[in-house]
Phi, psi and omega in degrees: 000117188261140178254146175301325184226138182290166176267139174263112185251115179250119177250125176208172185170181184291155175305130177096351184285345178102027184303308182299320184292320184288315180302319180295317179298318177298325184275357171282343176279111185282350181285343181272127179264081187240143172252128179265128179267117188276131181276158173253143183214153171262357178284163180288147174300139169274167183301131180087352180281141184239130174297129180088358178240307181265315176212164164263113182268134183211182183268163174291331179293318182286326178298312182296329177294319176297325182295315179299326178273012179052045183260014179238146171284322175205154171207156181211156169254125182225124184041047171092001185232153177259145177225139180206157177250107182302127187285329185299315184295320183295311179299317178298318178298313181298320184291339173282357181084013184258143178284147177230137184251123178248132170241106190222169180286162184299319179306311180296325178298320177294327176292321180297321183295334177286326179276328184224073183291347180278359180291168179255111190251118183243126177266115177275116186248143178285157176295333178193164183289324182300313178301322182296317177296318180301315179298322177290321181293322183301329182303323179073019185248354183242149177287170178296325179296319183287325176299313177298318176302320182289321181288326172296320180292321183296320177299319181288329182287321183295328178293345183267001187294349177292346179274001184257162177277323186222153171235128182238121178279134175262073176277317174228139186301312184299318178288321172306314180295319180295318178301318181289321176301315180300319176300314179298320180295314178302313185295324181291338181267000181300138181312314190288343177278332188250347187297320181296326180299312182289324179295317174301319181297322180285324178290331180290338183271000000 
């Protein structure tokens, strides 16, 4: 069953909740026909991250020029760094009838919702605040000041979950992935998404 326009699936949540880990696990499932929209950021790559795969890494000067040229679907400044979603790739993918998956920060997700209210917005939540802090500390990439900033930001972001369609707890990566897959299947089967397909089918007979 083909749809005229793809689904925009947005996964976001507080820093350290495991968005990247869950996203990578979802894309390991070859049965899902998903396109990943790579975000652009001015932060430094973490160990193992690859330019053009995990993020497009760039300078603040280049990023700000792109903002002025309206080349982002959304962008946000978070803990001293910029993050954004290049709009051209997103529009092209959706118009081809393909689903596109965005993994972005909460500020960016709220911007996307204003532009694409028909998107599917999923908030990835930690099992507890203490577990969230432990995950950030375990990274070993942030100073104590940055950890404190991220925890304060996380509390504010969790209060924003009312803007989302679904909340998925990331207690175990495998379970979180299964929940997200179930959401995607359910959304594809919604009456308003498939009605036109069947109307055209009946008209053709």
